[in-house]
C-alpha positions, 0 to 999 in steps of 0.5 A: 357757777362752780361747785365751791360757789354752789357750796357757799350759796347753800351754806349762805341760804341755810343760815337765811333760812333759820333765821326767817323761820325765827321771824315766822312768829313776829307779832304785828306792829302796834297801831299808832296811838294819840298824842307824841311826836310820829315822824312819817316814812312814805313810799313816794312813785312818780306819775305814770303819764304825762296826763291825768284824766282831765287833761291836767298834768298828772301828779306823783303820790306819797303814801305812808309805809309806817309811822316812827316814834322814837325809833319804833315803827307803828301801823296805819290800821288798829287791826291791819288793812280792813274793808272799814274806816273804823280801822283807821284812827283819828290820830292817823287821819289827823297826822296824814292831813297836817302831812298833806296840807299844800305847800309842804315840802319833803326831801325825796331819796331814791335808792338810799340817796336824796333826789330831789323833793316833793311838794303837796298839792293835797290829800287824795284819801278816799273811802276805800282806804287809799291813804294817799297825798298828791305831789309834785316831785322837783328834781334836785338838778334843774331841768332833769325829768321825772323818771317814770320808774321812780319808786322811792321814799320820803321821810318827815323826820330828821333828815338822814345821810346817805352811806353810799353813792346813788346806783339806779340801774337794771342788772345787766345779763350777767348779773341777772344770770347769777341772781337766777342761779342764786334763786335755784340755789335758795328753791333747792334748800326749800326741796323745791328742784328747779332750773333757771329756764323754769323761774318767773322773775321780776325786774332785777334792781341793782343798788347799794345798800352800804358804801362799797358793795352792790346789791341786786334785789328782785322776785322769783316765782316757781310752780311746780306739780305737788302730791295731788292730782292737778295740783301745784305748788306755788312758791314766791321768793324775794331775794336780795344778794350782795356782792363781797369780793366779786361774789354775790351772796344772800343777804335777805330771803322770804319765801311765800308759799300757796296751793293752786288747783286746776279746774277741770277745763285748764290745761297743765301749764306749759314752760313759761306760763305762769298759774293764777293763784287767785286769792292765794297771791302774796306778791312782795317785790323790791320797792326801795332801799332808805337810810332810816337808822343812823350808822347803819345800811340802808333798810329794804323796803318792799310792797306786798300785793294781795288779791284786793289788799297791799302793804309794805315790809321793812328789813333791818340789817342785824349783823350780817343778814337782814330781818323783817322788822315791820309789815303795815300800811298800804290799803285794800279796796 
């Protein structure tokens, strides 16, 4: 990477860090209230196996990401994910049960482009705060198989319009290298000096968020010794880069930090080893992008996995950067 490219990345990252700091105080989304029309944005996942435990064809799933009321996002829970059914209102359950009625069909989207349909089989909700519905996916082109890595979206509201072509690829080696160098620069602005070889990285996905610009999205983890003996600073980064005139620059960046302390028997990690963050984990990964707002670039949807919980975030493009506008739904053990 050339020196001017490093400077360009550093400037873009510094701007994003200022924006992220202002978002840290964002209040949680309100819960869905009784009355009025509420559309549902779903996370759609293909089955990972051909057969379920009974030997029958495995079903796909839809899980609510957020309720949409007049363009405003609403949470599934009254006070966030909790181990109590009291956190879920009757309004939410009634709306989901209607959405999961057998035979209902919803357009299925993947990477911001229509892909097929999701047909409801039955609700799969249970006492463990699992708000999913069981579905069958039907590709838009007859004869196409449902990919096992399909993690897309479905929406019960007005059918949106795609603004770009379908791009559903993994980054090639050069793009992955560029992503790693951008992650190194991002960690450096956070005063974490590292190398690409020391970064634990998820799959780097290639997509489009708007017409004509390729985007790269993934998560990265760095764990470095802190100032205390046998204690490490564990920093996770969710990062999205977008290409402009042949140059990738960050348009979304979100950090999660925790501290890991080794017990008496544990050895310091070797290169390539990952320390267990235990209850401090907030693993945010790219889920999908979707044209939620007419006339705008796609929103970016991520999934957070905690120790025993999970939920979703939605980032909306405001100006040149993406900003966090919602976190909610999901569930817990």
